[in-house]
N, C-alpha and C positions, 0 to 999 in steps of 0.2 A: 746402772743399778735399777732394780725393779721399783723402788719407792720414788725415784725421781720422775716416773711416768704417772704417778697418782697424786692428785691434789693433796696438800698436807692435812687438811681438816675436812674429812668427808666420811659419809656412811654410804656404802654402795654394795651392790651385789658382787659376790666373789668372782662370778663369770669365769674367765679363762685362768684366773690365778689358782694355784694350788696352795693349801695351807703350808706345806713343807717349804715352798719357795718364799712365802711371806715370812715364815720363821727365819729362814736364811737371810732375807733382806733386813728384817728387824735386827738380827744379831750383827750384821755387817754395819748397820747404821748406829749400833749401840742403843737401840730403843727397846722398851718393854714389849714382850709378845704375850698377849693374853688370848688363850684359846679355850673355847667351850664347845664340845660336841653335844648337841641337844637332841640326838636321835631317840633317846629313851624318854624324853619329856613329852607330855601330852597336854598339859594345862599351863596356865600362866604361873601358878604356884610352883609347879615342877620345873619350868623354865628358869624362874628366879633362883630356885634352890640349886639347880645344876650350874648356873652362872656363878653363884656365890661359892660353891665348892671348887669349881675350876679356877676361879680367880683368887682363891684363898682370902675371901672376905672375913672380917672378924666375926666371932661367935654372936655378937649382938646385932648382926645384920637383920633388919626388919622384914626382909622378904617382901618388899613392895617397891613400886617404881620410884618413889621418892628416896627410899633408902639406897636403891641401886644408883641413882644419880649422885647422891652424897658420897658413896663409896668410889665412884668413878671420877669424882672431882675434888671436893673439899678434903676428904680424908687423905687422898694421895697428895694434893697440893701442900697440905700441912706437913707432909713427910720431908719436904725439901725440894730442891731443884730436880726437875724431871727431864729426861732426854727425848721423850716422845713415846708414842704408843702405836702398836699395830694390834688390833683386836679382831679375832675371827669368831663368829657365831655360826657354827656349822649345823645344818639340818634343823633349822627352826621348824616347829610343827606347823602343819597346815590341816587343821581339822576343826570340828565344831567347838571343841573345848579351848582351842587357841586359834580363833578366827582372824580374818584380815585386820579387824579393828585392834585386837590384842597385839598382833605383830607390829602394827603401825605405832601403837603406844610404846611398845618396847623400843622400837627403832628410834622413836622421837627422843627417848632418854639418851640414846647414844648420839643423836644429832645435837642435842643440847650439850652433852659432854664435849663434843667436837667444837662447838662454839665457845664453851668455857675455856678450853685449852687454846683455841685460836686467839682469844683475847690476851693470852699470856705468851703468845708466839711459840707454842709447843705443838708439834705435829701430833695429830690424833686421827688415825685412819681405822675405820671399822668396816669389815667385810662380812657379809652374811650369805647364807644359802638356805633353801627350803627343802623339807623332806619330799 
C-alpha cells in the first residue's frame, strides 16, 4: 500500500506520487483526503481562500495562517476521533506575490499540524507541488 512507504507525519514534495493514487490510498486506509488545486491562486490571500474553499472550512475562517492552523488541528480534533489525513496542495504559486518565504510559512503551518497530529498518534501526510 502506498501510505506504508511514507512516514506517517510529514510534509513533502509530491514527487512521483499522483493525487489520484494518494486519494485511492487514503480511501483504502479509511483516512481523510483533503485536496486543493492552487493553480489559479497568485497571492497568499488567494492561496488561503482556495484552501478554505477546497477543505470546506467554516464561514468564519479568518483567512490567515493562524486560522489555517486552527482549522487543521483544534477544530478537527474537537470533532472527535480522527482516522488520519492525506493532504495534497497542488500547484502552489511561485511568483513575486507568493514568494519562497510565503510558501515556507504556509508549509510550516502544515508541518506544525503534522506535529500536532503526531502527538495524538494520528497520521497526517501532506504533499505539495509548485506551479
